[in-house]
C-alpha positions in Angstrom: -8.3 -103.9 -47.3 -5.5 -103.2 -49.8 -2.0 -104.5 -49.2 0.6 -101.9 -48.7 4.2 -102.6 -49.8 7.1 -100.4 -48.7 10.2 -100.1 -50.8 13.2 -99.2 -48.8 15.8 -97.1 -50.6 19.0 -95.9 -49.2 18.8 -92.2 -48.4 22.4 -91.3 -49.3 23.4 -93.8 -52.0 24.6 -97.3 -51.4 26.1 -98.3 -48.1 29.8 -99.1 -48.5 31.8 -100.2 -45.5 35.0 -99.1 -47.2 33.8 -95.5 -47.4 33.0 -95.7 -43.6 36.7 -96.4 -42.9 38.2 -93.9 -45.3 39.7 -90.6 -44.2 42.0 -88.4 -46.2 43.7 -85.8 -43.9 43.8 -82.2 -44.9 47.4 -82.0 -43.8 49.8 -84.9 -44.3 53.3 -85.5 -45.6 55.5 -88.5 -46.4 58.9 -88.2 -44.8 62.0 -89.7 -46.5 63.5 -92.9 -45.0 66.5 -91.0 -43.7 64.3 -89.4 -41.1 63.4 -92.8 -39.6 65.7 -92.6 -36.6 64.8 -89.0 -35.9 61.1 -89.7 -35.9 61.7 -92.6 -33.4 63.3 -90.2 -30.9 60.0 -89.4 -29.3 60.3 -87.6 -26.0 57.3 -88.7 -24.0 55.6 -91.7 -25.7 56.3 -95.2 -26.6 57.7 -96.1 -30.1 57.5 -99.4 -32.0 59.9 -102.1 -30.9 62.2 -104.1 -33.1 62.3 -101.8 -36.1 64.6 -103.4 -38.6 64.7 -100.6 -41.2 63.1 -97.6 -43.0 62.0 -97.2 -46.6 60.3 -94.6 -48.8 56.5 -95.0 -48.9 54.7 -95.3 -52.2 51.5 -93.3 -52.9 49.6 -96.7 -53.1 50.7 -97.6 -49.6 49.4 -94.2 -48.3 46.2 -94.7 -50.2 45.7 -97.9 -48.4 46.2 -96.1 -45.1 43.7 -93.4 -46.1 41.1 -96.1 -47.0 41.4 -97.6 -43.5 42.2 -94.5 -41.5 38.9 -94.3 -39.5 39.5 -97.7 -38.0 42.0 -95.9 -35.8 39.2 -94.3 -33.7 38.5 -97.8 -32.3 42.1 -98.4 -31.1 43.0 -97.7 -27.5 46.5 -96.5 -26.6 48.6 -99.1 -24.8 52.0 -97.7 -24.5 53.5 -94.9 -22.5 52.4 -92.5 -21.5 48.6 -92.3 -21.4 46.8 -95.7 -21.5 43.4 -96.4 -23.0 43.2 -93.1 -24.8 41.3 -92.9 -28.1 41.6 -90.5 -31.0 38.1 -89.5 -32.0 38.5 -86.4 -34.2 41.1 -87.1 -36.9 40.5 -83.7 -38.5 42.3 -81.9 -35.6 45.8 -83.2 -36.6 48.5 -83.0 -39.2 50.2 -86.3 -40.1 53.8 -87.3 -40.9 54.2 -90.8 -42.4 57.3 -92.9 -42.7 57.7 -96.4 -44.0 59.3 -98.9 -41.6 59.9 -102.6 -41.4 59.6 -104.9 -38.4 61.1 -108.2 -39.5 59.9 -108.7 -43.0 56.5 -106.8 -42.5 56.0 -103.3 -43.9 54.3 -100.6 -41.8 53.5 -96.9 -41.9 54.4 -95.1 -38.7 52.1 -92.2 -38.2 53.3 -89.2 -36.2 50.4 -86.9 -35.5 50.3 -83.4 -34.0 47.4 -81.1 -33.2 46.7 -78.2 -35.5 44.2 -75.4 -36.0 42.2 -76.8 -38.9 41.7 -73.3 -40.3 45.4 -72.4 -40.3 47.1 -75.8 -40.7 50.6 -76.8 -39.5 52.5 -74.2 -41.5 51.3 -71.6 -39.0 53.6 -72.9 -36.3 55.7 -75.7 -37.8 57.3 -74.3 -41.0 59.4 -77.4 -41.8 56.9 -80.1 -40.8 57.0 -81.6 -44.3 60.6 -82.5 -44.1 61.5 -82.7 -40.4 59.9 -85.0 -37.7 57.9 -83.1 -35.1 59.0 -84.2 -31.7 57.3 -82.7 -28.7 57.7 -83.5 -25.0 54.4 -83.9 -23.2 51.3 -82.3 -24.8 48.9 -85.3 -24.1 46.5 -86.3 -26.8 47.7 -83.4 -29.0 50.6 -85.6 -30.0 50.5 -89.3 -30.8 51.9 -92.0 -32.9 50.6 -95.3 -34.3 51.6 -98.2 -36.6 49.5 -99.1 -39.7 50.2 -102.7 -41.0 50.0 -102.4 -44.7 49.3 -106.1 -45.4 46.1 -106.3 -43.5 45.0 -102.7 -42.9 45.2 -102.8 -39.1 46.4 -100.3 -36.5 48.5 -101.1 -33.5 50.8 -99.5 -31.0 48.8 -96.3 -30.5 50.8 -94.2 -28.1 49.8 -90.8 -26.8 52.3 -88.2 -25.4 52.4 -87.8 -21.6 51.6 -84.7 -19.7 53.8 -82.6 -17.4 
């Protein structure tokens, strides 16, 4: 009987864990550091503690966020107001980013708000690229999280409460 040998080839190119974590949002903006205090004035969710300052993000820092973004879907919310919530569909949101420091560590604070992917945020939020979006309640349609630039991890996911 002849010996049969199988050659297994990847169906879709090589497997790359990095590409599994990457996500580049359709709608995102980098806010200037002078918007730091305003973006931390969230109405119905926790914000990071012990923020020591704000700074203007670089494109390289945002690229690092993008290359790790899908890791966020494994994080459960811990702060006020909805606990153990996860964010599964990253495409449903627009994102505002601001650089902040806690001690000597640099982070990106993500302020996310739900949008119609076919219309984008300009449909209802004309100034979203310059002004922090602050909404009371709204549940998982509005959330924030910290991205630690040095190690590519997410913490402090907080989802808005509901009325």
